[in-house]
mmCIF file of the N, C-alpha and C atoms, coordinates in Angstrom:
data_MODEL
# 
_entry.id   MODEL 
# 
loop_
_atom_site.group_PDB 
_atom_site.id 
_atom_site.type_symbol 
_atom_site.label_atom_id 
_atom_site.label_alt_id 
_atom_site.label_comp_id 
_atom_site.label_asym_id 
_atom_site.label_entity_id 
_atom_site.label_seq_id 
_atom_site.pdbx_PDB_ins_code 
_atom_site.Cartn_x 
_atom_site.Cartn_y 
_atom_site.Cartn_z 
_atom_site.occupancy 
_atom_site.B_iso_or_equiv 
_atom_site.pdbx_formal_charge 
_atom_site.auth_seq_id 
_atom_site.auth_comp_id 
_atom_site.auth_asym_id 
_atom_site.auth_atom_id 
_atom_site.pdbx_PDB_model_num 
ATOM 1   N N  . MET A 1 1  ? 0.858   -1.198  0.010  1.00 0.00 ? 1  MET A N  1 
ATOM 2   C CA . MET A 1 1  ? -0.008  -0.006  0.006  1.00 0.00 ? 1  MET A CA 1 
ATOM 3   C C  . MET A 1 1  ? 0.901   1.237   0.001  1.00 0.00 ? 1  MET A C  1 
ATOM 4   N N  . PRO A 1 2  ? 0.644   2.172   -0.910 1.00 0.00 ? 2  PRO A N  1 
ATOM 5   C CA . PRO A 1 2  ? 1.485   3.381   -0.959 1.00 0.00 ? 2  PRO A CA 1 
ATOM 6   C C  . PRO A 1 2  ? 1.288   4.259   0.275  1.00 0.00 ? 2  PRO A C  1 
ATOM 7   N N  . LYS A 1 3  ? 2.372   4.915   0.686  1.00 0.00 ? 3  LYS A N  1 
ATOM 8   C CA . LYS A 1 3  ? 2.324   5.812   1.853  1.00 0.00 ? 3  LYS A CA 1 
ATOM 9   C C  . LYS A 1 3  ? 1.504   7.050   1.485  1.00 0.00 ? 3  LYS A C  1 
ATOM 10  N N  . ARG A 1 4  ? 0.618   7.444   2.393  1.00 0.00 ? 4  ARG A N  1 
ATOM 11  C CA . ARG A 1 4  ? -0.208  8.638   2.154  1.00 0.00 ? 4  ARG A CA 1 
ATOM 12  C C  . ARG A 1 4  ? 0.588   9.889   2.438  1.00 0.00 ? 4  ARG A C  1 
ATOM 13  N N  . GLU A 1 5  ? 0.417   10.876  1.625  1.00 0.00 ? 5  GLU A N  1 
ATOM 14  C CA . GLU A 1 5  ? 1.066   12.170  1.836  1.00 0.00 ? 5  GLU A CA 1 
ATOM 15  C C  . GLU A 1 5  ? 0.223   12.989  2.822  1.00 0.00 ? 5  GLU A C  1 
ATOM 16  N N  . ALA A 1 6  ? 0.906   13.799  3.632  1.00 0.00 ? 6  ALA A N  1 
ATOM 17  C CA . ALA A 1 6  ? 0.216   14.693  4.530  1.00 0.00 ? 6  ALA A CA 1 
ATOM 18  C C  . ALA A 1 6  ? -0.591  15.708  3.744  1.00 0.00 ? 6  ALA A C  1 
ATOM 19  N N  . GLN A 1 7  ? -1.816  15.949  4.181  1.00 0.00 ? 7  GLN A N  1 
ATOM 20  C CA . GLN A 1 7  ? -2.701  16.889  3.457  1.00 0.00 ? 7  GLN A CA 1 
ATOM 21  C C  . GLN A 1 7  ? -3.110  18.040  4.325  1.00 0.00 ? 7  GLN A C  1 
ATOM 22  N N  . GLY A 1 8  ? -2.283  18.458  5.245  1.00 0.00 ? 8  GLY A N  1 
ATOM 23  C CA . GLY A 1 8  ? -2.650  19.549  6.138  1.00 0.00 ? 8  GLY A CA 1 
ATOM 24  C C  . GLY A 1 8  ? -3.192  19.010  7.441  1.00 0.00 ? 8  GLY A C  1 
ATOM 25  N N  . GLY A 1 9  ? -4.078  19.730  8.068  1.00 0.00 ? 9  GLY A N  1 
ATOM 26  C CA . GLY A 1 9  ? -4.579  19.309  9.370  1.00 0.00 ? 9  GLY A CA 1 
ATOM 27  C C  . GLY A 1 9  ? -3.712  19.832  10.497 1.00 0.00 ? 9  GLY A C  1 
ATOM 28  N N  . ARG A 1 10 ? -4.021  19.406  11.690 1.00 0.00 ? 10 ARG A N  1 
ATOM 29  C CA . ARG A 1 10 ? -3.255  19.897  12.817 1.00 0.00 ? 10 ARG A CA 1 
ATOM 30  C C  . ARG A 1 10 ? -1.906  19.210  12.891 1.00 0.00 ? 10 ARG A C  1 
ATOM 31  N N  . PRO A 1 11 ? -0.880  19.894  13.404 1.00 0.00 ? 11 PRO A N  1 
ATOM 32  C CA . PRO A 1 11 ? 0.434   19.270  13.527 1.00 0.00 ? 11 PRO A CA 1 
ATOM 33  C C  . PRO A 1 11 ? 0.406   18.191  14.618 1.00 0.00 ? 11 PRO A C  1 
ATOM 34  N N  . SER A 1 12 ? 1.269   17.199  14.470 1.00 0.00 ? 12 SER A N  1 
ATOM 35  C CA . SER A 1 12 ? 1.338   16.099  15.439 1.00 0.00 ? 12 SER A CA 1 
ATOM 36  C C  . SER A 1 12 ? 1.791   16.626  16.786 1.00 0.00 ? 12 SER A C  1 
ATOM 37  N N  . LYS A 1 13 ? 1.254   16.047  17.867 1.00 0.00 ? 13 LYS A N  1 
ATOM 38  C CA . LYS A 1 13 ? 1.686   16.371  19.201 1.00 0.00 ? 13 LYS A CA 1 
ATOM 39  C C  . LYS A 1 13 ? 2.748   15.382  19.684 1.00 0.00 ? 13 LYS A C  1 
ATOM 40  N N  . GLY A 1 14 ? 3.218   14.539  18.808 1.00 0.00 ? 14 GLY A N  1 
ATOM 41  C CA . GLY A 1 14 ? 4.272   13.573  19.157 1.00 0.00 ? 14 GLY A CA 1 
ATOM 42  C C  . GLY A 1 14 ? 3.663   12.291  19.705 1.00 0.00 ? 14 GLY A C  1 
ATOM 43  N N  . ALA A 1 15 ? 4.545   11.427  20.168 1.00 0.00 ? 15 ALA A N  1 
ATOM 44  C CA . ALA A 1 15 ? 4.116   10.110  20.705 1.00 0.00 ? 15 ALA A CA 1 
ATOM 45  C C  . ALA A 1 15 ? 3.226   10.339  21.920 1.00 0.00 ? 15 ALA A C  1 
ATOM 46  N N  . ARG A 1 16 ? 2.142   9.580   21.975 1.00 0.00 ? 16 ARG A N  1 
ATOM 47  C CA . ARG A 1 16 ? 1.182   9.684   23.076 1.00 0.00 ? 16 ARG A CA 1 
ATOM 48  C C  . ARG A 1 16 ? 0.934   8.309   23.676 1.00 0.00 ? 16 ARG A C  1 
ATOM 49  N N  . ASP A 1 17 ? 0.522   8.294   24.939 1.00 0.00 ? 17 ASP A N  1 
ATOM 50  C CA . ASP A 1 17 ? 0.165   7.087   25.662 1.00 0.00 ? 17 ASP A CA 1 
ATOM 51  C C  . ASP A 1 17 ? -1.264  7.225   26.154 1.00 0.00 ? 17 ASP A C  1 
ATOM 52  N N  . THR A 1 18 ? -2.123  6.308   25.742 1.00 0.00 ? 18 THR A N  1 
ATOM 53  C CA . THR A 1 18 ? -3.527  6.357   26.147 1.00 0.00 ? 18 THR A CA 1 
ATOM 54  C C  . THR A 1 18 ? -3.669  5.770   27.544 1.00 0.00 ? 18 THR A C  1 
ATOM 55  N N  . MET A 1 19 ? -4.323  6.510   28.432 1.00 0.00 ? 19 MET A N  1 
ATOM 56  C CA . MET A 1 19 ? -4.611  6.032   29.776 1.00 0.00 ? 19 MET A CA 1 
ATOM 57  C C  . MET A 1 19 ? -6.078  6.294   30.064 1.00 0.00 ? 19 MET A C  1 
ATOM 58  N N  . VAL A 1 20 ? -6.698  5.352   30.752 1.00 0.00 ? 20 VAL A N  1 
ATOM 59  C CA . VAL A 1 20 ? -8.119  5.470   31.083 1.00 0.00 ? 20 VAL A CA 1 
ATOM 60  C C  . VAL A 1 20 ? -8.255  5.392   32.601 1.00 0.00 ? 20 VAL A C  1 
ATOM 61  N N  . THR A 1 21 ? -9.018  6.270   33.161 1.00 0.00 ? 21 THR A N  1 
ATOM 62  C CA . THR A 1 21 ? -9.260  6.275   34.609 1.00 0.00 ? 21 THR A CA 1 
ATOM 63  C C  . THR A 1 21 ? -10.702 6.719   34.856 1.00 0.00 ? 21 THR A C  1 
ATOM 64  N N  . ARG A 1 22 ? -11.170 6.457   36.045 1.00 0.00 ? 22 ARG A N  1 
ATOM 65  C CA . ARG A 1 22 ? -12.525 6.917   36.440 1.00 0.00 ? 22 ARG A CA 1 
ATOM 66  C C  . ARG A 1 22 ? -12.381 7.827   37.647 1.00 0.00 ? 22 ARG A C  1 
ATOM 67  N N  . LEU A 1 23 ? -12.913 9.020   37.497 1.00 0.00 ? 23 LEU A N  1 
ATOM 68  C CA . LEU A 1 23 ? -12.920 10.000  38.564 1.00 0.00 ? 23 LEU A CA 1 
ATOM 69  C C  . LEU A 1 23 ? -14.283 10.046  39.260 1.00 0.00 ? 23 LEU A C  1 
ATOM 70  N N  . PRO A 1 24 ? -14.291 10.412  40.532 1.00 0.00 ? 24 PRO A N  1 
ATOM 71  C CA . PRO A 1 24 ? -15.597 10.686  41.126 1.00 0.00 ? 24 PRO A CA 1 
ATOM 72  C C  . PRO A 1 24 ? -16.295 11.790  40.270 1.00 0.00 ? 24 PRO A C  1 
ATOM 73  N N  . ALA A 1 25 ? -17.598 11.714  40.192 1.00 0.00 ? 25 ALA A N  1 
ATOM 74  C CA . ALA A 1 25 ? -18.364 12.593  39.300 1.00 0.00 ? 25 ALA A CA 1 
ATOM 75  C C  . ALA A 1 25 ? -18.077 14.083  39.540 1.00 0.00 ? 25 ALA A C  1 
ATOM 76  N N  . ASP A 1 26 ? -17.962 14.475  40.802 1.00 0.00 ? 26 ASP A N  1 
ATOM 77  C CA . ASP A 1 26 ? -17.738 15.903  41.086 1.00 0.00 ? 26 ASP A CA 1 
ATOM 78  C C  . ASP A 1 26 ? -16.370 16.347  40.619 1.00 0.00 ? 26 ASP A C  1 
ATOM 79  N N  . GLU A 1 27 ? -15.357 15.489  40.742 1.00 0.00 ? 27 GLU A N  1 
ATOM 80  C CA . GLU A 1 27 ? -14.010 15.825  40.254 1.00 0.00 ? 27 GLU A CA 1 
ATOM 81  C C  . GLU A 1 27 ? -13.968 15.860  38.740 1.00 0.00 ? 27 GLU A C  1 
ATOM 82  N N  . GLY A 1 28 ? -14.646 14.926  38.087 1.00 0.00 ? 28 GLY A N  1 
ATOM 83  C CA . GLY A 1 28 ? -14.736 14.928  36.641 1.00 0.00 ? 28 GLY A CA 1 
ATOM 84  C C  . GLY A 1 28 ? -15.385 16.186  36.132 1.00 0.00 ? 28 GLY A C  1 
ATOM 85  N N  . ALA A 1 29 ? -16.450 16.598  36.796 1.00 0.00 ? 29 ALA A N  1 
ATOM 86  C CA . ALA A 1 29 ? -17.156 17.835  36.407 1.00 0.00 ? 29 ALA A CA 1 
ATOM 87  C C  . ALA A 1 29 ? -16.230 19.051  36.550 1.00 0.00 ? 29 ALA A C  1 
ATOM 88  N N  . ALA A 1 30 ? -15.417 19.057  37.637 1.00 0.00 ? 30 ALA A N  1 
ATOM 89  C CA . ALA A 1 30 ? -14.492 20.185  37.858 1.00 0.00 ? 30 ALA A CA 1 
ATOM 90  C C  . ALA A 1 30 ? -13.416 20.203  36.766 1.00 0.00 ? 30 ALA A C  1 
ATOM 91  N N  . VAL A 1 31 ? -12.920 19.057  36.358 1.00 0.00 ? 31 VAL A N  1 
ATOM 92  C CA . VAL A 1 31 ? -11.906 19.011  35.296 1.00 0.00 ? 31 VAL A CA 1 
ATOM 93  C C  . VAL A 1 31 ? -12.525 19.459  33.973 1.00 0.00 ? 31 VAL A C  1 
ATOM 94  N N  . ARG A 1 32 ? -13.735 19.006  33.685 1.00 0.00 ? 32 ARG A N  1 
ATOM 95  C CA . ARG A 1 32 ? -14.399 19.433  32.447 1.00 0.00 ? 32 ARG A CA 1 
ATOM 96  C C  . ARG A 1 32 ? -14.668 20.931  32.438 1.00 0.00 ? 32 ARG A C  1 
ATOM 97  N N  . GLN A 1 33 ? -15.050 21.485  33.589 1.00 0.00 ? 33 GLN A N  1 
ATOM 98  C CA . GLN A 1 33 ? -15.299 22.933  33.674 1.00 0.00 ? 33 GLN A CA 1 
ATOM 99  C C  . GLN A 1 33 ? -13.987 23.698  33.482 1.00 0.00 ? 33 GLN A C  1 
ATOM 100 N N  . LEU A 1 34 ? -12.891 23.178  34.055 1.00 0.00 ? 34 LEU A N  1 
ATOM 101 C CA . LEU A 1 34 ? -11.599 23.810  33.858 1.00 0.00 ? 34 LEU A CA 1 
ATOM 102 C C  . LEU A 1 34 ? -11.215 23.820  32.386 1.00 0.00 ? 34 LEU A C  1 
ATOM 103 N N  . ALA A 1 35 ? -11.480 22.725  31.684 1.00 0.00 ? 35 ALA A N  1 
ATOM 104 C CA . ALA A 1 35 ? -11.188 22.670  30.236 1.00 0.00 ? 35 ALA A CA 1 
ATOM 105 C C  . ALA A 1 35 ? -11.999 23.712  29.486 1.00 0.00 ? 35 ALA A C  1 
ATOM 106 N N  . VAL A 1 36 ? -13.253 23.884  29.865 1.00 0.00 ? 36 VAL A N  1 
ATOM 107 C CA . VAL A 1 36 ? -14.113 24.898  29.210 1.00 0.00 ? 36 VAL A CA 1 
ATOM 108 C C  . VAL A 1 36 ? -13.551 26.292  29.519 1.00 0.00 ? 36 VAL A C  1 
ATOM 109 N N  . ASP A 1 37 ? -13.212 26.538  30.787 1.00 0.00 ? 37 ASP A N  1 
ATOM 110 C CA . ASP A 1 37 ? -12.698 27.861  31.182 1.00 0.00 ? 37 ASP A CA 1 
ATOM 111 C C  . ASP A 1 37 ? -11.401 28.218  30.465 1.00 0.00 ? 37 ASP A C  1 
ATOM 112 N N  . LEU A 1 38 ? -10.548 27.219  30.227 1.00 0.00 ? 38 LEU A N  1 
ATOM 113 C CA . LEU A 1 38 ? -9.268  27.451  29.566 1.00 0.00 ? 38 LEU A CA 1 
ATOM 114 C C  . LEU A 1 38 ? -9.383  27.392  28.045 1.00 0.00 ? 38 LEU A C  1 
ATOM 115 N N  . ASP A 1 39 ? -10.533 26.928  27.542 1.00 0.00 ? 39 ASP A N  1 
ATOM 116 C CA . ASP A 1 39 ? -10.757 26.716  26.119 1.00 0.00 ? 39 ASP A CA 1 
ATOM 117 C C  . ASP A 1 39 ? -9.746  25.698  25.584 1.00 0.00 ? 39 ASP A C  1 
ATOM 118 N N  . TRP A 1 40 ? -9.535  24.635  26.390 1.00 0.00 ? 40 TRP A N  1 
ATOM 119 C CA . TRP A 1 40 ? -8.650  23.520  26.041 1.00 0.00 ? 40 TRP A CA 1 
ATOM 120 C C  . TRP A 1 40 ? -9.523  22.295  25.821 1.00 0.00 ? 40 TRP A C  1 
ATOM 121 N N  . SER A 1 41 ? -8.949  21.309  25.169 1.00 0.00 ? 41 SER A N  1 
ATOM 122 C CA . SER A 1 41 ? -9.629  20.030  25.072 1.00 0.00 ? 41 SER A CA 1 
ATOM 123 C C  . SER A 1 41 ? -9.561  19.353  26.435 1.00 0.00 ? 41 SER A C  1 
ATOM 124 N N  . TYR A 1 42 ? -10.498 18.444  26.653 1.00 0.00 ? 42 TYR A N  1 
ATOM 125 C CA . TYR A 1 42 ? -10.509 17.674  27.928 1.00 0.00 ? 42 TYR A CA 1 
ATOM 126 C C  . TYR A 1 42 ? -9.213  16.899  28.046 1.00 0.00 ? 42 TYR A C  1 
ATOM 127 N N  . SER A 1 43 ? -8.747  16.292  26.976 1.00 0.00 ? 43 SER A N  1 
ATOM 128 C CA . SER A 1 43 ? -7.522  15.498  26.974 1.00 0.00 ? 43 SER A CA 1 
ATOM 129 C C  . SER A 1 43 ? -6.306  16.357  27.334 1.00 0.00 ? 43 SER A C  1 
ATOM 130 N N  . ASP A 1 44 ? -6.191  17.520  26.737 1.00 0.00 ? 44 ASP A N  1 
ATOM 131 C CA . ASP A 1 44 ? -5.076  18.421  27.042 1.00 0.00 ? 44 ASP A CA 1 
ATOM 132 C C  . ASP A 1 44 ? -5.126  18.901  28.489 1.00 0.00 ? 44 ASP A C  1 
ATOM 133 N N  . THR A 1 45 ? -6.319  19.122  29.010 1.00 0.00 ? 45 THR A N  1 
ATOM 134 C CA . THR A 1 45 ? -6.443  19.553  30.401 1.00 0.00 ? 45 THR A CA 1 
ATOM 135 C C  . THR A 1 45 ? -6.010  18.467  31.368 1.00 0.00 ? 45 THR A C  1 
ATOM 136 N N  . VAL A 1 46 ? -6.459  17.251  31.134 1.00 0.00 ? 46 VAL A N  1 
ATOM 137 C CA . VAL A 1 46 ? -6.065  16.120  31.986 1.00 0.00 ? 46 VAL A CA 1 
ATOM 138 C C  . VAL A 1 46 ? -4.554  15.907  31.894 1.00 0.00 ? 46 VAL A C  1 
ATOM 139 N N  . ALA A 1 47 ? -3.989  15.981  30.695 1.00 0.00 ? 47 ALA A N  1 
ATOM 140 C CA . ALA A 1 47 ? -2.542  15.823  30.522 1.00 0.00 ? 47 ALA A CA 1 
ATOM 141 C C  . ALA A 1 47 ? -1.772  16.898  31.294 1.00 0.00 ? 47 ALA A C  1 
ATOM 142 N N  . ALA A 1 48 ? -2.241  18.116  31.242 1.00 0.00 ? 48 ALA A N  1 
ATOM 143 C CA . ALA A 1 48 ? -1.571  19.220  31.968 1.00 0.00 ? 48 ALA A CA 1 
ATOM 144 C C  . ALA A 1 48 ? -1.644  18.995  33.485 1.00 0.00 ? 48 ALA A C  1 
ATOM 145 N N  . LEU A 1 49 ? -2.793  18.521  33.979 1.00 0.00 ? 49 LEU A N  1 
ATOM 146 C CA . LEU A 1 49 ? -2.946  18.236  35.400 1.00 0.00 ? 49 LEU A CA 1 
ATOM 147 C C  . LEU A 1 49 ? -2.023  17.099  35.841 1.00 0.00 ? 49 LEU A C  1 
ATOM 148 N N  . ILE A 1 50 ? -1.915  16.072  35.015 1.00 0.00 ? 50 ILE A N  1 
ATOM 149 C CA . ILE A 1 50 ? -1.007  14.957  35.338 1.00 0.00 ? 50 ILE A CA 1 
ATOM 150 C C  . ILE A 1 50 ? 0.436   15.433  35.310 1.00 0.00 ? 50 ILE A C  1 
ATOM 151 N N  . ARG A 1 51 ? 0.781   16.236  34.300 1.00 0.00 ? 51 ARG A N  1 
ATOM 152 C CA . ARG A 1 51 ? 2.157   16.750  34.216 1.00 0.00 ? 51 ARG A CA 1 
ATOM 153 C C  . ARG A 1 51 ? 2.477   17.567  35.467 1.00 0.00 ? 51 ARG A C  1 
ATOM 154 N N  . PHE A 1 52 ? 1.561   18.425  35.893 1.00 0.00 ? 52 PHE A N  1 
ATOM 155 C CA . PHE A 1 52 ? 1.737   19.254  37.091 1.00 0.00 ? 52 PHE A CA 1 
ATOM 156 C C  . PHE A 1 52 ? 1.889   18.362  38.311 1.00 0.00 ? 52 PHE A C  1 
ATOM 157 N N  . GLY A 1 53 ? 1.040   17.344  38.429 1.00 0.00 ? 53 GLY A N  1 
ATOM 158 C CA . GLY A 1 53 ? 1.102   16.416  39.535 1.00 0.00 ? 53 GLY A CA 1 
ATOM 159 C C  . GLY A 1 53 ? 2.417   15.663  39.595 1.00 0.00 ? 53 GLY A C  1 
ATOM 160 N N  . MET A 1 54 ? 2.944   15.265  38.429 1.00 0.00 ? 54 MET A N  1 
ATOM 161 C CA . MET A 1 54 ? 4.213   14.563  38.390 1.00 0.00 ? 54 MET A CA 1 
ATOM 162 C C  . MET A 1 54 ? 5.364   15.480  38.816 1.00 0.00 ? 54 MET A C  1 
ATOM 163 N N  . GLN A 1 55 ? 5.261   16.760  38.527 1.00 0.00 ? 55 GLN A N  1 
ATOM 164 C CA . GLN A 1 55 ? 6.298   17.712  38.923 1.00 0.00 ? 55 GLN A CA 1 
ATOM 165 C C  . GLN A 1 55 ? 6.292   17.954  40.428 1.00 0.00 ? 55 GLN A C  1 
ATOM 166 N N  . HIS A 1 56 ? 5.149   17.679  41.058 1.00 0.00 ? 56 HIS A N  1 
ATOM 167 C CA . HIS A 1 56 ? 4.989   17.939  42.508 1.00 0.00 ? 56 HIS A CA 1 
ATOM 168 C C  . HIS A 1 56 ? 4.578   16.662  43.254 1.00 0.00 ? 56 HIS A C  1 
ATOM 169 N N  . ARG A 1 57 ? 5.021   15.515  42.768 1.00 0.00 ? 57 ARG A N  1 
ATOM 170 C CA . ARG A 1 57 ? 4.587   14.250  43.360 1.00 0.00 ? 57 ARG A CA 1 
ATOM 171 C C  . ARG A 1 57 ? 4.988   14.061  44.801 1.00 0.00 ? 57 ARG A C  1 
ATOM 172 N N  . GLU A 1 58 ? 6.030   14.791  45.253 1.00 0.00 ? 58 GLU A N  1 
ATOM 173 C CA . GLU A 1 58 ? 6.409   14.687  46.674 1.00 0.00 ? 58 GLU A CA 1 
ATOM 174 C C  . GLU A 1 58 ? 5.332   15.277  47.579 1.00 0.00 ? 58 GLU A C  1 
ATOM 175 N N  . GLN A 1 59 ? 4.409   16.034  47.055 1.00 0.00 ? 59 GLN A N  1 
ATOM 176 C CA . GLN A 1 59 ? 3.305   16.595  47.841 1.00 0.00 ? 59 GLN A CA 1 
ATOM 177 C C  . GLN A 1 59 ? 2.072   15.698  47.845 1.00 0.00 ? 59 GLN A C  1 
ATOM 178 N N  . LEU A 1 60 ? 2.066   14.634  47.047 1.00 0.00 ? 60 LEU A N  1 
ATOM 179 C CA . LEU A 1 60 ? 0.922   13.744  47.029 1.00 0.00 ? 60 LEU A CA 1 
ATOM 180 C C  . LEU A 1 60 ? 0.854   12.972  48.354 1.00 0.00 ? 60 LEU A C  1 
ATOM 181 N N  . PRO A 1 61 ? -0.347  12.694  48.830 1.00 0.00 ? 61 PRO A N  1 
ATOM 182 C CA . PRO A 1 61 ? -0.447  11.957  50.074 1.00 0.00 ? 61 PRO A CA 1 
ATOM 183 C C  . PRO A 1 61 ? 0.120   10.518  49.928 1.00 0.00 ? 61 PRO A C  1 
ATOM 184 N N  . ILE A 1 62 ? 0.792   10.086  50.964 1.00 0.00 ? 62 ILE A N  1 
ATOM 185 C CA . ILE A 1 62 ? 1.406   8.747   50.920 1.00 0.00 ? 62 ILE A CA 1 
ATOM 186 C C  . ILE A 1 62 ? 0.349   7.679   51.062 1.00 0.00 ? 62 ILE A C  1 
ATOM 187 N N  . ALA A 1 63 ? -0.587  7.887   51.971 1.00 0.00 ? 63 ALA A N  1 
ATOM 188 C CA . ALA A 1 63 ? -1.645  6.902   52.178 1.00 0.00 ? 63 ALA A CA 1 
ATOM 189 C C  . ALA A 1 63 ? -2.629  6.957   51.018 1.00 0.00 ? 63 ALA A C  1 
ATOM 190 N N  . PHE A 1 64 ? -3.065  5.778   50.586 1.00 0.00 ? 64 PHE A N  1 
ATOM 191 C CA . PHE A 1 64 ? -4.027  5.699   49.495 1.00 0.00 ? 64 PHE A CA 1 
ATOM 192 C C  . PHE A 1 64 ? -5.262  5.000   50.024 1.00 0.00 ? 64 PHE A C  1 
ATOM 193 N N  . THR A 1 65 ? -6.417  5.595   49.824 1.00 0.00 ? 65 THR A N  1 
ATOM 194 C CA . THR A 1 65 ? -7.659  4.955   50.235 1.00 0.00 ? 65 THR A CA 1 
ATOM 195 C C  . THR A 1 65 ? -8.244  4.221   49.036 1.00 0.00 ? 65 THR A C  1 
ATOM 196 N N  . SER A 1 66 ? -8.620  2.973   49.245 1.00 0.00 ? 66 SER A N  1 
ATOM 197 C CA . SER A 1 66 ? -9.095  2.141   48.143 1.00 0.00 ? 66 SER A CA 1 
ATOM 198 C C  . SER A 1 66 ? -10.605 2.201   47.961 1.00 0.00 ? 66 SER A C  1 
ATOM 199 N N  . HIS A 1 67 ? -11.284 3.042   48.722 1.00 0.00 ? 67 HIS A N  1 
ATOM 200 C CA . HIS A 1 67 ? -12.744 3.170   48.654 1.00 0.00 ? 67 HIS A CA 1 
ATOM 201 C C  . HIS A 1 67 ? -13.433 1.834   48.879 1.00 0.00 ? 67 HIS A C  1 
ATOM 202 N N  . GLY A 1 68 ? -12.844 1.018   49.776 1.00 0.00 ? 68 GLY A N  1 
ATOM 203 C CA . GLY A 1 68 ? -13.515 -0.216  50.166 1.00 0.00 ? 68 GLY A CA 1 
ATOM 204 C C  . GLY A 1 68 ? -13.245 -1.401  49.262 1.00 0.00 ? 68 GLY A C  1 
ATOM 205 N N  . GLN A 1 69 ? -12.496 -1.204  48.198 1.00 0.00 ? 69 GLN A N  1 
ATOM 206 C CA . GLN A 1 69 ? -12.195 -2.343  47.319 1.00 0.00 ? 69 GLN A CA 1 
ATOM 207 C C  . GLN A 1 69 ? -10.855 -2.926  47.706 1.00 0.00 ? 69 GLN A C  1 
ATOM 208 N N  . GLU A 1 70 ? -10.788 -4.257  47.733 1.00 0.00 ? 70 GLU A N  1 
ATOM 209 C CA . GLU A 1 70 ? -9.566  -4.957  48.063 1.00 0.00 ? 70 GLU A CA 1 
ATOM 210 C C  . GLU A 1 70 ? -9.158  -5.835  46.901 1.00 0.00 ? 70 GLU A C  1 
ATOM 211 N N  . GLU A 1 71 ? -7.877  -6.128  46.833 1.00 0.00 ? 71 GLU A N  1 
ATOM 212 C CA . GLU A 1 71 ? -7.379  -7.011  45.783 1.00 0.00 ? 71 GLU A CA 1 
ATOM 213 C C  . GLU A 1 71 ? -7.841  -8.420  46.053 1.00 0.00 ? 71 GLU A C  1 
ATOM 214 N N  . LEU A 1 72 ? -8.310  -9.066  44.989 1.00 0.00 ? 72 LEU A N  1 
ATOM 215 C CA . LEU A 1 72 ? -8.751  -10.447 45.112 1.00 0.00 ? 72 LEU A CA 1 
ATOM 216 C C  . LEU A 1 72 ? -7.553  -11.382 44.962 1.00 0.00 ? 72 LEU A C  1 
ATOM 217 N N  . PRO A 1 73 ? -7.484  -12.425 45.791 1.00 0.00 ? 73 PRO A N  1 
ATOM 218 C CA . PRO A 1 73 ? -6.373  -13.369 45.661 1.00 0.00 ? 73 PRO A CA 1 
ATOM 219 C C  . PRO A 1 73 ? -6.518  -14.205 44.403 1.00 0.00 ? 73 PRO A C  1 
ATOM 220 N N  . LEU A 1 74 ? -5.417  -14.424 43.739 1.00 0.00 ? 74 LEU A N  1 
ATOM 221 C CA . LEU A 1 74 ? -5.378  -15.292 42.566 1.00 0.00 ? 74 LEU A CA 1 
ATOM 222 C C  . LEU A 1 74 ? -4.680  -16.580 42.978 1.00 0.00 ? 74 LEU A C  1 
ATOM 223 N N  . ASN A 1 75 ? -5.467  -17.653 43.163 1.00 0.00 ? 75 ASN A N  1 
ATOM 224 C CA . ASN A 1 75 ? -4.914  -18.916 43.664 1.00 0.00 ? 75 ASN A CA 1 
ATOM 225 C C  . ASN A 1 75 ? -4.458  -19.839 42.562 1.00 0.00 ? 75 ASN A C  1 
ATOM 226 N N  . LYS A 1 76 ? -4.987  -19.691 41.369 1.00 0.00 ? 76 LYS A N  1 
ATOM 227 C CA . LYS A 1 76 ? -4.593  -20.575 40.251 1.00 0.00 ? 76 LYS A CA 1 
ATOM 228 C C  . LYS A 1 76 ? -4.633  -19.839 38.948 1.00 0.00 ? 76 LYS A C  1 
ATOM 229 N N  . ALA A 1 77 ? -3.862  -20.318 38.028 1.00 0.00 ? 77 ALA A N  1 
ATOM 230 C CA . ALA A 1 77 ? -3.861  -19.723 36.682 1.00 0.00 ? 77 ALA A CA 1 
ATOM 231 C C  . ALA A 1 77 ? -5.066  -20.235 35.918 1.00 0.00 ? 77 ALA A C  1 
ATOM 232 N N  . SER A 1 78 ? -5.578  -19.406 35.047 1.00 0.00 ? 78 SER A N  1 
ATOM 233 C CA . SER A 1 78 ? -6.743  -19.855 34.270 1.00 0.00 ? 78 SER A CA 1 
ATOM 234 C C  . SER A 1 78 ? -6.357  -20.479 32.959 1.00 0.00 ? 78 SER A C  1 
# 
């Protein structure tokens, strides 16, 4: 198959890694509102927040609450 030539469009943002997470509804709404306020895409807003968090990770709480979910033991391979 012949290689397609670029026909314009937005410039590449470089290599990306897709990550999926679930936020509590109120936090998701706050992130979406921030994206609207900044006139950014939701993806760019989440990426900027993660980038900021990674730069200040020493300030993240050490204890993690699992919201009542525990890891299930895996006793045998399937």
